[in-house]
C-alpha positions in Angstrom: -38.3 -54.8 -61.2 -35.4 -54.0 -58.9 -35.2 -51.2 -56.4 -33.0 -48.5 -57.9 -30.5 -46.6 -55.7 -30.7 -42.8 -56.3 -28.3 -40.0 -55.5 -28.5 -36.2 -55.5 -27.8 -36.1 -59.3 -30.7 -38.2 -60.4 -33.2 -37.9 -57.5 -35.4 -35.0 -58.8 -35.7 -36.5 -62.3 -36.7 -39.9 -60.9 -39.5 -38.7 -58.6 -40.8 -36.0 -61.0 -43.7 -38.0 -62.6 -46.0 -40.8 -61.4 -45.8 -42.5 -58.1 -42.4 -43.3 -56.5 -41.5 -44.9 -53.2 -38.2 -43.8 -51.8 -36.6 -45.8 -49.0 -34.1 -43.6 -47.0 -31.8 -46.2 -45.4 -28.4 -46.8 -44.0 -26.2 -49.9 -44.6 -25.6 -50.4 -40.9 -29.3 -50.3 -40.0 -30.9 -53.6 -39.0 -34.5 -52.5 -39.7 -33.4 -51.2 -43.0 -32.0 -54.6 -43.9 -35.4 -56.1 -43.0 -37.1 -53.6 -45.4 -35.1 -54.6 -48.4 -37.0 -57.8 -49.3 -40.3 -56.1 -48.5 -39.5 -53.4 -51.1 -38.2 -55.9 -53.6 -41.5 -57.9 -53.4 -43.5 -54.7 -53.7 -41.5 -53.7 -56.8 -42.6 -57.0 -58.4 -46.2 -56.6 -57.4 -46.7 -52.9 -58.2 -45.4 -52.5 -61.7 -46.8 -49.0 -62.2 -44.9 -47.6 -59.1 -41.1 -46.8 -59.1 -39.2 -48.1 -56.0 -36.0 -46.4 -55.1 -33.6 -46.0 -52.2 -31.2 -43.4 -50.9 -28.3 -44.2 -48.6 -28.4 -41.4 -46.0 -24.7 -41.7 -45.3 -23.8 -41.1 -48.9 -26.5 -38.5 -49.7 -27.0 -36.6 -46.4 -28.2 -33.5 -48.3 -31.2 -35.5 -49.6 -31.9 -36.8 -46.1 -31.7 -33.3 -44.7 -33.9 -31.9 -47.5 -36.7 -34.3 -46.4 -36.2 -34.0 -42.7 -35.1 -37.6 -42.3 -34.4 -38.2 -38.6 -34.6 -42.0 -38.4 -34.1 -44.8 -40.8 -35.7 -46.5 -42.5 -38.0 -43.8 -43.6 -40.3 -44.4 -46.6 -41.6 -41.5 -48.6 -44.2 -41.9 -51.3 -44.0 -39.2 -54.0 -46.7 -38.4 -56.4 -45.5 -36.3 -59.4 -42.6 -35.0 -57.3 -44.7 -34.1 -54.2 -44.6 -35.9 -50.8 -47.9 -37.8 -50.5 -47.1 -40.3 -47.6 -44.4 -40.8 -45.1 -43.6 -43.7 -42.8 -40.8 -44.0 -40.3 -39.5 -47.5 -39.2 -39.7 -50.9 -40.7 -43.1 -52.0 -42.0 -44.6 -55.2 -43.3 -45.7 -55.8 -46.9 -49.4 -55.3 -45.9 -48.6 -52.0 -44.2 -46.7 -51.0 -47.3 -49.8 -51.9 -49.4 -51.9 -49.7 -47.2 -49.4 -46.8 -47.6 -49.6 -47.1 -51.4 -53.4 -46.8 -51.6 -54.5 -43.5 -53.2 
C-alpha cells in the first residue's frame, strides 16, 4: 500500500474514519526524506492503517491548522481526532510504538 499525498480538498474525508498516519513534510527536508522509506514499509506492514502525507509548502493552511512548526511531523488520527503526535525523524520501531493503541 502506497503513502497517499493529501491536500486541503481531500484531507478531512481521508482522516474521518479509522486510524490514519499523516506525515507533514517538505521536499527540501533531509530528515523528511529519511522518513519516506520508513512510512512505505509501515504501510505494507499495517494494512488496516492509512498512511498519508502533506507537503507543508503546498498546503500551508493544513500545517497551520495542526500547529506544525517543524518537519517531519507525524500525526496519528483516530476517527478524525488527533491521537498521537511526533516531531522529527523516527525509526520503524519508534513508529510501531506510536501506532500502539
